[in-house]
C-alpha positions as CSV (number, residue, x, y, z in Angstrom):
1,M,53.4,107.7,114.8
2,D,51.3,106.2,112.1
3,A,48.6,103.8,113.4
4,F,51.0,103.1,116.2
5,F,49.3,100.3,118.1
6,A,48.5,98.5,114.9
7,S,52.0,99.1,113.4
8,V,53.6,97.6,116.5
9,E,51.6,94.4,116.0
10,L,52.6,94.3,112.3
11,L,56.2,94.1,113.3
12,R,55.3,90.9,115.1
13,Y,52.9,89.7,112.3
14,P,54.5,90.9,109.1
15,Q,52.1,88.6,107.1
16,L,49.3,91.1,108.0
17,Q,50.9,94.0,106.1
18,G,48.3,95.7,103.8
19,L,45.3,94.0,105.4
20,P,42.6,95.6,107.5
21,V,43.5,95.1,111.1
22,V,42.0,96.7,114.2
23,I,43.5,96.8,117.7
24,G,41.3,96.9,120.8
25,G,39.1,95.2,123.3
26,G,40.3,92.9,126.0
27,R,42.4,89.8,125.5
28,R,40.3,86.8,124.6
29,K,40.7,83.0,124.4
30,A,41.1,83.3,120.6
31,D,44.1,85.6,121.1
32,D,45.8,83.1,123.4
33,A,45.0,80.2,121.2
34,L,46.5,82.0,118.2
35,L,50.1,81.6,119.5
36,Q,49.7,77.9,120.5
37,Q,50.8,75.0,118.3
38,P,47.7,73.2,117.1
39,D,48.8,70.0,118.9
40,G,49.4,72.0,122.2
41,S,53.2,71.3,122.1
42,G,54.3,74.9,122.5
43,L,54.3,78.3,121.0
44,R,54.2,79.1,117.2
45,D,56.5,81.6,115.5
46,P,54.2,84.6,115.1
47,R,55.7,85.3,111.6
48,F,54.5,82.0,110.2
49,I,50.9,81.9,111.5
50,S,48.5,81.6,108.6
51,V,46.4,84.7,107.9
52,A,43.4,82.4,107.9
53,D,44.0,81.6,111.6
54,F,43.7,85.1,112.9
55,P,40.4,86.1,114.8
56,R,38.0,88.2,112.6
57,L,36.1,91.3,113.7
58,K,32.8,89.7,112.5
59,D,33.2,87.1,115.3
60,Y,33.8,89.7,118.0
61,V,31.1,90.0,120.8
62,G,31.5,92.6,123.5
63,R,31.7,96.3,124.2
64,G,35.3,96.9,123.3
65,V,36.5,100.1,121.6
66,I,39.0,100.4,118.8
67,T,42.3,101.8,119.9
68,T,43.6,102.1,116.4
69,A,43.2,100.5,112.9
70,T,45.5,100.1,110.0
71,Y,45.0,102.4,107.0
72,A,43.5,99.4,105.1
73,A,40.8,99.2,107.7
74,R,40.2,102.9,107.8
75,Q,39.1,102.9,104.2
76,F,36.0,101.1,105.4
77,G,35.1,103.9,107.8
78,V,36.7,102.2,110.8
79,G,38.5,104.4,113.3
80,S,39.8,105.0,116.8
81,A,37.3,105.2,119.6
82,M,34.6,103.4,117.5
83,G,32.8,100.6,119.2
84,M,34.1,97.3,117.9
85,M,30.6,95.9,117.3
86,K,29.8,98.9,115.0
87,A,33.2,98.4,113.3
88,A,32.3,94.8,112.6
89,R,29.3,95.9,110.5
90,L,31.6,98.2,108.5
91,C,34.5,95.8,108.0
92,P,33.6,92.2,109.2
93,Q,36.7,90.7,107.4
94,A,39.1,92.8,109.5
95,I,41.5,91.0,111.8
96,V,41.2,91.9,115.4
97,L,44.0,91.8,117.9
98,P,44.3,93.0,121.6
99,V,46.6,95.8,122.7
100,D,50.0,94.6,123.9
101,F,50.8,97.5,126.3
102,D,54.3,96.3,127.2
103,E,55.3,96.2,123.5
104,V,53.7,99.5,122.8
105,R,55.5,101.2,125.7
106,K,58.8,99.7,124.6
107,Y,58.5,101.2,121.1
108,S,57.2,104.4,122.5
109,R,60.4,104.9,124.6
110,L,62.5,103.9,121.6
111,F,61.1,106.4,119.1
112,K,61.2,109.2,121.7
113,R,64.8,108.5,122.6
114,T,65.7,108.5,118.9
115,I,64.1,112.0,118.5
116,S,65.7,113.4,121.6
117,E,69.2,112.5,120.3
118,I,68.5,114.7,117.3
119,A,66.2,117.5,118.7
120,P,66.4,117.5,122.5
121,V,63.6,120.1,123.0
122,M,60.8,117.7,122.9
123,Q,57.4,117.6,124.7
124,D,55.8,114.2,125.4
125,R,52.2,114.1,124.3
126,G,51.3,110.6,125.1
127,V,52.4,107.2,123.9
128,D,52.5,108.0,120.2
129,E,52.9,111.7,119.8
130,V,55.4,114.5,120.6
131,Y,56.0,118.2,119.9
132,I,59.6,119.1,118.9
133,D,61.1,122.6,118.8
134,F,63.4,122.9,115.7
135,T,64.5,126.4,116.5
136,G,67.9,125.8,118.0
137,V,68.7,122.6,116.1
138,P,71.5,122.8,113.6
139,G,69.9,122.7,110.1
140,G,66.5,123.0,111.7
141,Q,65.4,125.8,109.3
142,R,66.7,124.3,106.1
143,E,63.8,123.9,103.5
144,G,61.4,125.2,106.2
145,G,62.3,122.3,108.5
146,R,61.8,119.6,105.9
147,V,65.5,118.4,106.0
148,L,65.3,117.8,109.8
149,A,61.9,116.2,109.5
150,R,63.3,113.7,106.9
151,L,66.2,112.9,109.2
152,I,63.9,112.2,112.1
153,Q,61.7,110.0,110.0
154,K,64.6,108.0,108.8
155,S,66.2,107.7,112.2
156,I,62.9,106.4,113.7
157,F,62.4,103.9,110.9
158,D,66.0,102.6,111.3
159,A,65.6,102.3,115.1
160,T,62.1,100.8,115.2
161,G,60.9,99.7,111.7
162,L,57.9,102.1,112.2
163,T,56.8,105.2,110.2
164,C,55.7,108.6,111.5
165,S,54.1,111.7,110.0
166,I,55.5,115.1,110.8
167,G,53.9,118.6,110.6
168,V,56.2,121.6,110.6
169,A,54.7,125.1,111.3
170,P,55.5,128.3,113.2
171,N,53.6,127.0,116.3
172,R,52.2,123.9,118.0
173,L,48.6,124.5,117.0
174,L,49.4,124.6,113.2
175,A,52.0,121.8,113.5
176,K,49.5,119.5,115.1
177,M,47.0,120.0,112.2
178,A,49.8,119.7,109.6
179,S,50.9,116.3,111.0
180,E,47.5,114.9,109.8
181,F,47.8,116.2,106.2
182,N,49.9,113.5,104.6
183,K,49.5,110.3,106.7
184,P,51.1,107.8,106.6
185,N,54.8,108.6,106.5
186,G,54.3,112.1,105.3
187,I,55.8,115.5,106.0
188,S,53.8,118.7,105.7
189,I,55.1,122.2,106.0
190,V,52.7,125.0,106.8
191,Y,53.8,128.7,106.7
192,E,51.9,131.6,108.1
193,E,50.8,132.7,104.6
194,D,49.2,129.2,104.1
195,L,46.5,129.9,106.7
196,Q,43.6,130.9,104.4
197,D,44.3,128.3,101.7
198,R,45.2,125.2,103.8
199,I,43.8,125.8,107.3
200,W,40.5,127.8,106.9
201,P,38.8,125.2,104.7
202,L,39.1,122.5,107.4
203,N,36.4,121.6,109.8
204,V,36.6,123.4,113.2
205,R,37.1,120.0,114.9
206,K,40.6,119.9,113.4
207,I,41.6,122.5,115.9
208,N,43.2,120.6,118.8
209,G,40.9,121.6,121.8
210,I,37.6,121.8,120.0
211,G,35.8,118.6,121.0
212,P,32.5,117.0,120.0
213,K,30.3,119.3,122.1
214,A,31.9,122.5,121.1
215,G,31.9,121.3,117.5
216,E,28.2,120.5,117.7
217,K,27.4,123.9,119.2
218,L,29.4,125.7,116.5
219,A,27.6,123.7,113.8
220,S,24.2,124.8,115.4
221,L,25.4,128.4,115.1
222,G,26.2,127.8,111.4
223,I,29.9,127.5,111.8
224,Q,31.5,124.5,110.1
225,T,34.9,125.5,108.9
226,I,37.9,127.2,110.6
227,G,37.5,130.1,108.1
228,E,33.9,130.6,109.2
229,L,35.1,130.7,112.8
230,A,37.8,133.2,112.0
231,A,35.2,135.5,110.4
232,Q,33.2,135.8,113.7
233,D,33.4,138.7,116.0
234,P,35.4,137.8,119.1
235,Q,32.8,139.3,121.4
236,W,30.1,137.2,119.8
237,L,32.1,134.1,120.4
238,M,32.7,135.1,124.0
239,G,29.0,135.6,124.4
240,H,28.3,132.0,123.3
241,F,31.3,130.2,124.8
242,G,32.6,132.4,127.7
243,K,35.3,135.0,127.7
244,S,38.3,132.7,127.9
245,T,37.1,130.0,125.4
246,G,35.6,132.4,123.0
247,A,38.8,134.5,122.8
248,W,40.9,131.3,122.4
249,M,38.7,130.0,119.6
250,H,39.2,133.3,117.6
251,R,43.0,133.2,118.1
252,A,43.1,129.6,117.1
253,A,41.1,130.2,114.0
254,W,43.7,132.8,113.0
255,G,46.5,130.3,113.7
256,R,47.8,132.2,116.7
257,D,49.4,130.1,119.4
258,D,52.3,131.1,121.6
259,S,52.4,128.1,123.9
260,P,55.9,126.7,124.3
261,V,57.2,123.2,123.9
262,V,57.4,122.1,127.5
263,T,60.1,119.5,128.0
264,E,59.0,118.5,131.6
265,S,55.6,118.4,133.0
266,E,54.0,116.7,136.0
267,P,50.9,114.5,135.7
268,V,47.8,115.7,137.7
269,S,46.4,112.2,138.2
270,M,46.6,108.6,137.0
271,S,43.6,106.3,136.5
272,R,42.4,103.0,135.2
273,E,39.0,102.1,134.0
274,T,37.2,99.3,132.1
275,T,33.9,99.0,130.2
276,F,32.3,95.6,130.9
277,E,31.4,93.1,128.2
278,R,27.9,93.0,129.8
279,D,26.2,95.2,132.4
280,L,27.0,94.0,135.9
281,H,24.8,94.3,139.0
282,A,26.3,95.3,142.4
283,V,24.5,92.4,144.1
284,R,24.2,89.6,141.6
285,D,27.7,90.2,140.1
286,K,29.4,91.2,143.4
287,A,32.3,88.7,143.1
288,E,33.1,89.7,139.5
289,L,32.9,93.4,140.3
290,S,35.1,93.0,143.4
291,R,37.7,91.2,141.3
292,I,37.7,93.9,138.6
293,F,37.8,96.6,141.2
294,T,40.8,95.1,142.9
295,D,42.6,94.7,139.6
296,L,42.0,98.3,138.7
297,C,43.4,99.5,142.0
298,Q,46.5,97.3,141.6
299,R,47.1,98.6,138.1
300,V,46.9,102.2,139.2
301,A,49.3,101.4,142.1
302,E,51.7,99.8,139.6
303,D,51.5,102.8,137.4
304,L,52.3,105.1,140.3
305,Q,55.2,103.0,141.5
306,R,56.7,102.6,138.0
307,K,56.6,106.4,137.4
308,G,57.6,107.4,140.9
309,Y,54.5,109.1,142.1
310,A,52.1,109.0,145.1
311,G,48.7,110.7,145.5
312,K,46.4,111.9,148.2
313,T,43.1,111.9,146.4
314,I,41.5,108.6,145.6
315,G,38.4,108.6,143.4
316,I,36.0,106.3,141.5
317,K,34.0,106.6,138.4
318,L,30.8,104.6,137.6
319,R,28.8,104.6,134.4
320,Y,25.3,103.1,134.7
321,D,23.3,101.2,132.1
322,D,21.5,104.5,131.3
323,F,24.9,106.0,130.4
324,K,24.7,108.4,133.4
325,T,28.0,108.8,135.2
326,A,28.8,109.2,138.9
327,T,32.1,110.1,140.5
328,R,33.2,110.3,144.1
329,D,36.6,110.9,145.8
330,H,38.2,110.9,149.2
331,S,41.4,112.6,150.3
332,L,44.0,111.0,152.5
333,P,46.2,112.8,155.1
334,A,49.3,111.7,153.2
335,P,50.0,110.5,149.6
336,T,50.1,106.8,148.8
337,Q,51.0,104.4,146.0
338,D,50.0,101.3,148.0
339,A,47.4,99.1,146.2
340,A,45.6,98.0,149.3
341,T,45.3,101.6,150.6
342,I,43.9,102.7,147.2
343,R,41.4,99.9,147.2
344,H,40.3,100.5,150.7
345,T,39.8,104.3,150.1
346,A,38.1,103.7,146.8
347,G,35.8,101.3,148.5
348,L,34.8,104.0,150.9
349,C,33.9,106.1,147.8
350,L,31.7,103.3,146.5
351,K,29.6,103.4,149.7
352,R,28.6,107.0,148.7
353,V,27.1,106.2,145.3
354,P,23.7,104.6,144.4
355,L,24.2,101.0,143.2
356,E,20.6,100.0,142.3
357,R,21.2,100.3,138.5
358,R,23.4,97.9,136.6
359,L,26.9,99.1,135.8
360,R,28.7,99.3,132.4
361,L,31.9,101.0,133.4
362,L,34.1,101.2,136.6
363,G,37.2,103.3,137.1
364,V,39.7,104.2,139.8
365,R,41.7,107.4,139.9
366,V,44.5,108.7,142.1
367,G,45.0,112.5,142.1
368,A,46.9,115.3,143.9
369,L,50.1,113.6,142.8
370,V,53.6,114.3,144.1
371,R,56.9,113.0,142.9
372,L,57.9,110.4,145.5
373,S,61.6,111.3,145.8
374,G,60.9,115.0,146.2
375,H,58.1,114.3,148.6
376,L,60.3,112.1,150.8
377,L,62.9,114.9,150.9
378,S,60.2,117.1,152.6
379,G,59.9,114.6,155.4
380,D,56.2,113.8,154.7
381,E,56.1,110.0,154.5
382,P,53.6,108.4,152.1
383,V,51.2,105.8,153.5
384,S,53.1,102.5,153.9
385,A,51.7,99.0,153.8
386,A,52.4,98.7,157.6
387,T,50.6,101.9,158.3
388,R,47.7,100.8,156.2
389,Q,47.6,97.4,157.9
390,A,47.3,99.2,161.3
391,R,44.5,101.4,160.1
392,H,42.4,98.8,158.4
393,P,43.6,95.2,159.0
394,D,42.4,93.5,155.9
395,P,41.3,96.0,153.2
396,Y,41.4,93.4,150.4
397,T,38.5,91.5,151.9
398,A,36.5,94.6,153.0
399,P,33.0,94.6,151.5
400,L,32.7,96.8,148.4
401,F,29.2,96.8,147.1
């Protein structure tokens, strides 16, 4: 989907079409005030709010990170995962809005349902992206897949008012790269014979799976493009990156990928984390940290309950003011999706990490997941609220820091 989080907001605020808009950071007073009538008499119609009334990025203060930005904002160098304070220096006039996760999830479900009615072999790749296998779809091979891609684009737009970009290729690796070629609202077809002309000139980071660290290491070895990577001896790559990764890098550079489109997969874990607007101290900011910690545990529990999972391993993640990270986890005898149990167990993990330095990030994770319905069929009950109450009478007031 094209600038998905921002595009969803533009459906609500059509007057912002064509303007630089960034989505990210936590909800602020300015965001709540935007929808209120100036005289406090009720809510305004979002469509008729003056552009001049929207919060600007230049006024943002905090540590929020950009989730996405409209293409008008991207022209100034603003992009996803960029700190909002840095983005404010690049595009101070940009309008800034918070993420509305409920609305995003609604449109995510809608566009995926629309696709599955046309091409049912679909792999979910997050809130705004899917892989689709065209092989068995009637007409899927016409014009190299372009006809079906056009149909999917039109159907999504008719159902949601949103645009998407589609890459069609012999495998997932190349299709992922192709989907970025003609954004927004583009279709790109890549054939095997296009590898040297269209894929090899790209930076190695365009290969899905080569991240910042691997990209930096490749650059230090004099390898910038996919073509330069393809020219390396596989044994040499294995020597620098390990047998498995080195061999995969060479295959990927040659456009080889036999991974199937997987229509069903089980999550390994679910987590929630937050970066604070200012560094917090475990003693001086104990009340605020406790409130945030409880909220994270409740949110993870709600995610588990909504998706029908429970987990045995509860973990925490801390990032200190020197950017070092600490993680700890604890395994329960049986899986749980109970917020108080998660909070109590995560609190035990907190007791095992140093808390002298100020904190900039706190996260809670539940792993070793099982589907709740299937788990119950096995007769192994998850931890219930009653069981938790018997084990630790009042975990919500247990000391944390």
